[in-house]
C-alpha positions as CSV (number, residue, x, y, z in Angstrom):
1,M,110.9,51.3,-160.1
2,S,112.0,53.7,-157.4
3,E,114.8,53.9,-154.9
4,N,112.6,52.2,-152.3
5,E,112.8,49.1,-154.5
6,V,116.6,49.2,-155.0
7,N,118.6,47.1,-152.5
8,L,122.2,46.3,-152.1
9,S,121.8,42.9,-153.7
10,C,120.6,44.3,-157.0
11,C,122.9,44.0,-160.0
12,L,122.6,47.1,-162.2
13,E,123.7,48.1,-165.7
14,L,123.2,51.0,-168.1
15,A,119.9,50.8,-169.9
16,S,120.0,49.8,-173.5
17,K,120.5,52.8,-175.8
18,V,122.2,54.8,-173.0
19,T,125.8,55.8,-173.2
20,L,128.1,57.3,-170.6
21,K,131.0,59.7,-171.5
22,A,133.3,60.7,-168.7
23,M,134.5,64.3,-169.4
24,G,137.8,64.1,-167.4
25,E,138.9,64.4,-163.8
26,S,136.7,66.8,-161.8
27,E,134.6,67.4,-164.9
28,G,131.8,64.8,-164.3
29,G,130.2,63.1,-167.3
30,V,127.2,62.9,-169.6
31,L,124.6,60.3,-170.0
32,L,122.9,60.2,-173.4
33,K,119.6,58.4,-174.3
34,L,120.3,57.5,-177.9
35,D,116.7,57.0,-178.8
36,S,115.5,60.4,-177.6
37,G,118.6,62.5,-177.6
38,E,118.1,63.5,-174.0
39,M,121.3,64.3,-172.2
40,Y,122.0,64.3,-168.5
41,T,125.1,65.7,-166.8
42,V,126.4,63.8,-163.8
43,N,129.1,64.5,-161.2
44,D,132.4,62.5,-160.7
45,T,130.9,60.3,-158.0
46,T,128.0,59.3,-160.3
47,V,130.5,58.6,-163.1
48,A,132.6,56.4,-160.9
49,F,129.4,54.6,-159.7
50,L,128.1,54.1,-163.3
51,E,131.5,52.7,-164.4
52,T,131.1,49.9,-161.9
53,L,127.7,48.8,-163.3
54,D,128.3,45.8,-165.5
55,G,125.1,43.8,-164.9
56,K,127.0,41.4,-162.6
57,T,128.3,43.6,-159.8
58,T,125.8,44.1,-157.0
59,L,125.1,47.6,-155.5
60,S,126.9,46.4,-152.4
61,D,130.0,45.5,-154.4
62,A,129.9,48.9,-156.1
63,V,129.7,50.5,-152.7
64,G,132.8,48.5,-151.6
65,R,134.8,49.5,-154.6
66,L,133.9,53.2,-154.3
67,H,134.4,53.2,-150.5
68,G,138.1,52.5,-151.2
69,I,138.2,55.6,-153.5
70,F,136.1,58.2,-151.7
71,D,136.7,59.3,-148.1
72,V,133.2,58.8,-146.8
73,D,131.5,56.6,-144.2
74,R,130.3,53.3,-145.8
75,E,126.7,53.9,-144.5
76,I,126.5,57.3,-146.1
77,L,127.9,56.0,-149.4
78,E,125.3,53.1,-149.3
79,S,122.5,55.6,-148.7
80,D,123.8,58.0,-151.4
81,L,124.3,55.4,-154.1
82,T,121.0,53.7,-153.4
83,S,119.3,57.1,-153.8
84,I,121.3,57.8,-157.0
85,A,120.4,54.3,-158.4
86,G,116.7,55.0,-157.7
87,E,116.8,58.3,-159.5
88,L,118.6,56.8,-162.5
89,L,116.2,53.9,-162.6
90,D,113.2,56.3,-162.5
91,Q,114.8,58.1,-165.5
92,K,115.3,54.8,-167.3
93,L,119.1,55.5,-167.5
94,I,120.0,52.2,-165.7
95,R,118.2,48.9,-165.2
96,I,118.2,46.0,-162.9
97,A,120.1,43.2,-164.7
């Protein structure tokens, strides 16, 4: 699946055997694929996004939550998070619930 197939009504969650560890304020975080040992570093925005993914929250709801935190236009945030979600799906770090 690619970002072109992700839409704001998708409910997303971390893929099975993937963990997220936030490293602290302004430090980003690390995603770890437990089955392969692959590690991915992510920025604070991506950590905040990933922390909203519970398999029940839509991408649109995640945008709404983060729009209240980050000082950015909602349309830009929607575009950025849709793109991030597509990349994370392509890497099999998240999945559509």
